[in-house]
C-alpha positions, 0 to 999 in steps of 0.5 A: 500500500502506498502511503500518501498522508501522515494520518495513514501511518497511525502516528500518535495524535501529538506527532500528527499535531506537530506535523500539522503545526509545521504544515506537513501533511504528506510524507516524502518518498523516503518517509513513506518508504522508511517509516512503516517498516521502522514502526514495525520494529524492523532494522532499516537501511535508508538511502536518501540525500540531504533535503529529502526529509530523511531526518523525520523518516527516523525521528517519527518512528523513534518518537512513536516507539517511546510513546507506545512503550512509555518508561515507568521510571526515569533513566538513561536514554532509550534512543541514541542518534549518532551524527558526523558533526556537531552542527548536524547533531544540533539540527537533529535535536532541534527537529526532534524537539519540534516533533515532540513539542506536544509530548513530555519526552526529553531530548539532549545533545552530546557533542564536542566543543562543549565543556563537561560541566554543560553535559553533566545534567545529561548524565544525571537527569532523565533523557529519552533521546540523545543526539551525539557525535561519536568522539565525545560520546565514546570519551564519556562511555570510556570514562563510565559517565554515559550508559548505553545499556538502555538504548532500544533504537540506535540511529546513524545519520549520514553514515557514509560521511562518518565512514569517510571521517574514519569513525567506523571503529568508534561507532562499532564500539558504541554499538557494542555498548548498547543492548544486544536486541535493539532496532538499528536505523542507518541512513546514508546518501548512498548504500553503494560500495563495499565499505558501507555495505560491509559496515552495515552488515557488521553493525546489524550483526549487533542488532539481534538478528531482526528483520532488515529492510533497505529503502531507497526511493 
């Protein structure tokens, strides 16, 4: 079935209201292709260039998961989003806050260029979603300041750029710190080439062996 409106996706009313506030009624091609399998709990490999709505393609199912399965008490983040740059992390977090503005979900960032004291509240307070750059996050993991064990969904944005920047080993280390049975959503400008294919295969091996769907509208 071809999805033509967001209401067909059976998203929470709070998310539909936020989309309406932004004037969005129809999903883009990548959103229509990626959101349904992600909502079903599948791993997703998505290929889409910048400007096609890919950020909402992974944020909406992540937010829906948190609303469908609310936590009973505060704790470490359940959704972890990795980005190649601080600027992109801030943009993704802002987008997530816009989509979650009619909910009580908490969203934070962990990036380079920010003093530890400014990240301290991220470690001590409840966070539902954390958007991070790999280098700074891995530093905090090694220092045992950040707990990945509650992560239920791991999302990689612009995975090809992160590979080009030499972050593959760091990402795999971070993925290894998360719970074994989790959902993984990987988005990249392209899924072509041995490097990205091999990387995705290794990453999904850490995801608990769930069903994976590639989407490249």
